[in-house]
N, C-alpha and C positions, 0 to 999 in steps of 0.2 A: 307446540311446546312440550306436550306430554310424550311425544314420540322420541324426544332426544334422550340420550343415555346419561348426560351430565350437563350441568350449567356452571359457568364461571363468570366472575366479573370481567376478566379479559382472557381471550384465547389468542395465543401467538402462534403463527404458522412459520416455522423455521427456527432452528437452534443455533444459528451463527451469532456473530457479535451483536448485531442489532436485536435479534430475537431474544437471546439469553440475557442481554443487558436489560431489555424491557421487562422480562420475566422476573429477574432478580430485584430490580428497582421497584417494580410494582408490588412484589411479594414482601419486600422489606418495609413498605409503607402500610401493609396490611390487606392488600387486595388478594382475592382468590384467583390464582392464575393457572391456566392450563397451557402447555406448550407442546406443539406437534413437530416431530423431526423424523424424517424418513431415512436418515443415514446415521452419522455419528455426531453427537453434540459438539458444538464448536465451529461447525460450518467450514467454509473454504479457508478462512484465516488460520484456524488452528490446525487443520488436517492437511490441506494441500496449498497453503499460501504463506502468510507472514511467518509463522513459526518455523516450519521446516526449511523454508528458503533461508532464513537468517541463521539457522543452525548450520546449514551447509556453508554459508558465507563465513561463519565463525571458524569452521574447519579450515577453510582457505586462509583465514587470517593467521591461525596457529601455524599452518604449514609455511606460510610466507615468513612469519616471525622466526621460526626455527631455521629456515634457510638463510636468514641474515644474522644468526646468533653470533657468528664470529666478529661481526662489527662491534659487539659489546664485550669482546674478549672471552666469550663463552664458546669453547671449542666443542662442536657437536658434529656427528656424521651427517651427511646429506639426508634430509628427510625423505621418507617414502610414505605413500598413502595406503592405508588399509580401508578401502571403500566400504567393505562389509561392516566394519566396526563403526564407521561414520553413520551408515544407515541405521544400525542398531541404536546408536546414541540418539539420532534424530527421532526415531520411533518411540524411544523411551521417554523423551521429553514430551512428545505429543500425548502419549498415553497418560502421563502424570497430569498434564493440564486438562485433558478431557475428563479424567477422574475428578479433578478439582472442581470443574464446572458442574459436573453431575452431582457431586456432593453438596455443593452450595444450593443447587435447585432442590435437592432432597431436604436439606436442613431448613429451607424456607417454605417447605410444604407446597412446592410447585408440582402440579400433576403433569407427568410426562406421558405423552401419547406417542408410541412408536408406529410410524406409518406416514402416508402422504395425505396432507390436508387439502381439501377442496372447499372453497367458500361458496355457499348458496345464499338465497334470500334470507332475510331476517337474522343475519349473523349466525347462521347454522353452518357448522363445519363438519364435513364428512371425512373421517379418518379411515383410510384403507391400509390395512396391514400387509406385510409381505406374503401372508397366506391368503390374501383376498378378503378376509373378514373385515366388516365395516363397523364403525362406531360413529354416532352422531353426537356432537356436543354444541352447545349454544352459549354465546357470550353476550354480555351487555355491551361489550366492545371487542373488536378483533383487530389485531396488528399483523399485517402481512410482511414477512421478512424472509422471503424464499431465496434471496441471494442471487448468485450469478454462476455461469459456466464459461469455460474457455471458448474463445472464438477460434475458428479455423479459416483457412483460405482455400479457394479452389486450386486443385492440382497438387495439394499436399494432404492426402488422406492419412490420418493418424493411425499408425500401426503399433505404437508403443515401443518400437525397437529402433527403427531408423528415423521415423518421423514422430516427434513427440510434442506435446504441449507442456505447459507448466505442471499439469497434473502428473504426467508420466516421468518428466525429467527429475522430479524430486525423489523418485524411487527407482531410477534406472539401475540395473544390477551391476553394471561396470561403467567406468568412465571411458568415453570414446577417446581416440587419439586426436580426432579433429571434429569440428562442428561448425555449422552455420547457425547463427541465431537470426531469425527473421523478425525484425522489430527492435528498434533501439530506444524503446521507452524504459520506464523504471524497471519493470520485470525483466525485460531483455538484457538491460545493462547489468542487472544483478547476476543473472545466469552467466553472462559473458565473463564478468569479473571473477566469479567463483571458479568456473571451469578453466579460465586462463591461468589463474594462480595455481591451480592443481596440475598444470602441465598440458592441458588440452590446447591444440592449435585452433583458435577461435576467430571467426569472421562475422561481424555484425552487418546485416543488410537492412538499411532503413530508407523508406520511401520519402520521408520528409527531409527538408534541407539541413537539419541538425538532429543529433541524438538528443534524448531527453527534452523533447519539445515541451514548452511550458516553464522550463527552468530559465533563469537569466543566462544569456549567452556567455557571459564572463565565467560563470560557474561551469557551464558545459565544456568550455575550452579546457579547463583544468582536467576534467575527467578524460577528455579525448587525448590530451597529452600523456596522461598517466597510462591509459590503455596502450598508446603507441609505444611507450617505453617498455611495457611489459609484453609486447608482441601481439596484442589484441588488435586486429584490423577492423576499422570501422569504415563502411562505405555508405554515404548518405546520398539522397536524391536518386535512388535506384529502386526499381520494382523487380520482384521475382516473377518468373513466368512458368515455372514448373521444375520437375526434377525427373531423373531417369535412374532408378535403382540398378545396382550392379547385379549381374546374373548369379554371382556367387554369394550374394547376401552380405557382402562386406561393407557396403555403404551406398552412396548415391552421388550423382552429379547434379548440382543445382544450377539452374539457368537464371540469369538476372541481367539487368541493364541492357546495353546495346550489344547483344550477342556474346556476353561474357558467361563464363561457367567456372565452377569450382568443385573439385572432388572432396567429399567429406564422409566420415563414418556415420554422422548423425545430423539431423536437422531439428532445431528447437523452434517451433512456431510460437512466437510471443507477440501477438497482435491484440492483446486485451481480452476482456471478458464481456459477455452480454447478459442482460437481465434474464432471469429464469422464472418466467410466469407461466410456463407451459402446463404445469400440473395444478394450478391454483383454481381451476374451474371457473369461478366468477359468474356462472349462469344465474340469471335473475337478479343481478346486482347492477349498480351504476358505476362500478369500478371500470375505468377505461385505461387503455394503453396508448402511448404515443406512437409515432411512426418508427421509432427505434426499439419498441417493445418495453419501454419503461412504464410503470404505473404512474398515472398522472395524479399529483398531489398539490396541495397549497403549501404555504410557507410554514405550516405547522404539521406537515406530513398527513393531512386529512385527504382521503379520497373523496370522490363524488357520492359515495354510498354513506349515508348517515351511520355513524358508529364504527367506521372502518378506517384504519390508518395504514400507511405503508412506510417502511424504513429500510435503510441499507442499500445494497447494490441493486435492488429491484426498482429504485427510483433514480432520477437523473441528477444526483448530487455526487460529490467526489467519492469514488469507490474505495474508501479507506475504512479500516476497521474502527478507528477512533471516531470517525464521523458517524458510523452506524451506532456505536455506543451512545453518542450524544443524541442521535435521532430517536433511539429506543426510549431514552429517558424523557426526551421532549414529548413523545407521544403519550407516555404515562401521565405526565404532568397535565397535558391537555385533556386527557380522559378524566382527570380529577377536577377539571374546571379551573385550574390555576392560571390559565391564559399566559403561558410562558412566552417570552419574546422569541421570535424566530431565530434560527441559527444564522450566523453570518459566515457564509462559506468563503467570502473573500479573504478572511483572515485565517483560514484553515492551515494548520501546520502540515507540511509535506516532508517526508523522510524517504530517502533512497539509499539503500545499504550496500551499493557497490563500493569498490575501493578506487579512489577515495569516496567517502560518503558525501551525500548532498542533502541539505535541509533548508527549507525556506518557508516564509509566511508573508503574505501581502503581495504588493505589486512588484513585477520586474521593472527595470528602468524604462523599457519601451512601453510596458503596460501602463505605467503611471503617466507617461507623456500622452499616450493614446486616450487616457481618461481625462485629459485636460489640465494636468498639473504641470507647473514649471518646477523642475526638480534639480536637486544637487545631490551628488553621490560621493561616497568615499569607500575605498577598499584597502584592506591590509592583508599581508601575506603571512601564512604560518611559518615561512622560512625564517622570519625574524622573531618567532615566539620561542621562549626558553623551554617550555614544557614539550612543545612539538619536537624541538631538537633532541631533548633527552630521550624521548620514546622513538626517535628516528623516523618520524612521519611529518615531513615538512611541505608536502604538496598541498596547496589549498589557499583559499582566500575567505575573508569575510567582507561582504559588500552591503552597505546600508544606503537605502534610497530615502531621501527626505524632501518635503515640500520646500521650495525656495520662497522665502518671505519677500515682500516688496522691497525691503532694504538689502536684499541679496543674501541674508543669513539663512541658515537651515532651521526649519521649524519642525512640523509634525513628521514622525517617522512613518513612511508609507510601505516599506518593504525591507526585509532582512534576508539575505541569501548567503549561505555558507557552503563551502565544499572543503573537505579535509578530514583530519583524524577525529573520529567520534563526534562529528558535528550534530548527528541525530540526538545526542545527549546534551548538546549545548544550545539548542534552539529555544529553550524555554523562555529566557529573558527577552529574546528577540520577538517571540510570539506574543508575549505580554505587552511589549512596547507597541507593536502594531495594533493589537486589539484594544488597548487602552488609549490609543491615539496619543501616545506620549510624544513630547518634543525632545529634540536632541539635548537641550539644556537640562531637562529633567533627568534623563537617563545618565548623562555624563556626570551628574552629581553623586551617583552611587559609587561606592568603593568596590573594586573588583579584586578578588583574592589572587595572590601571586605566589608561586608561578602556576598558572593554569592555562589551558588552551582557551577557556571561556573568556579570559581577560582581553582576548583579541577583539571581541565584540565591543567591549567598553572602550578600547583604544580607538576603534573605528568610529564610534559615536563621538568620542571626545574630539577627534580631528575635525568633525563637522562643526564644532563650536569655533573653529579657528585657532584653537589652543592645544593642539595635539602634542604628545610627548615624543613620539618616534616617527616623525614624518607625516 
């Protein structure tokens, strides 16, 4: 005890969403918090994830909108992209948000330790700075929030120029004329959508039988059709086997499938992220990792080491910033002895920001059937929605899955799936319906504002009562 340099109620290792949420939440309640971060506050989400990716997608949205301005009677010259300005704007937004998080920590008297934190016995954390100097701090409790790093695949060594991961593509100095995106998950489809809308010739190669695995297939089909209309090629059920860079440095040839190949300027490896426990030490503790490298925790994020919790991408829960926020707050409440109810990840809201956007919560139709439910479904298309027509974005659907009652009528809402314009901003009422286990009759009774895109959810639920207005 006497050998440590400082003591805190809680020490948080990692300044990403889970870590800084825990620190801010705990400090706001009155706990003495120390937080350790070896890079930039905000973690992956803020610096090389959610925020920069969505900024580039917004650039693509503006570019696409200006390109169709004549449809609204607004005559404008064909848009061109100044990628340098885009990158400056992206970095400006990141810098402002990082400054905001740092300011909040300072105002709540959170002690920030710059360096890499390693956990040892008795909740002692050794912080090693960039200069090699060490500081030891001890907490009554410790929260591990070390986050994740990009995954790579054999045969595609990242050089940051021809072969990139999500970290590099967010800061690539110029847009390539052509690109292969390896991986058709959420991140891969966001990058494909962004680059495709900005004029890059994009091909998505996905090993699974569909892009956006985990989404309801009816939603995925809408995205795939939109990609096809915009010239984005998607190949599913194919594996990549390697690539051969051109001798002049102008690009590479990617090999995939059964002897197929494609010449491109750039390759974006988008095959997910892995938990990053590499620098956490853990010597002399009971903290354990599973076979995939995740820290093992119970349903309240407790590790096997007394007084040590883990949250965010470092544990095997949905790798989403908002899940990390919730886990950070859950850990603090548990530290305070409040015995909070465990999080229900079944009802987690998912948002994918490609064009068209995808958002969902709860079961897919097949998932509900597999779980033993007899289901009834309804879906309505944005093509019939007045607001969608006004803004010129009519690709998409709202699909609601409900439990079928013994009399054949629709009961509890089990899943809500949306694809279309701004659905990431519309999911709220569907998320609440799923997590409050609301019935279609209860939700159908609410008045929906008109004209809005969100009223399509109300219309879809209303139809499940057998008394829909528009089909």
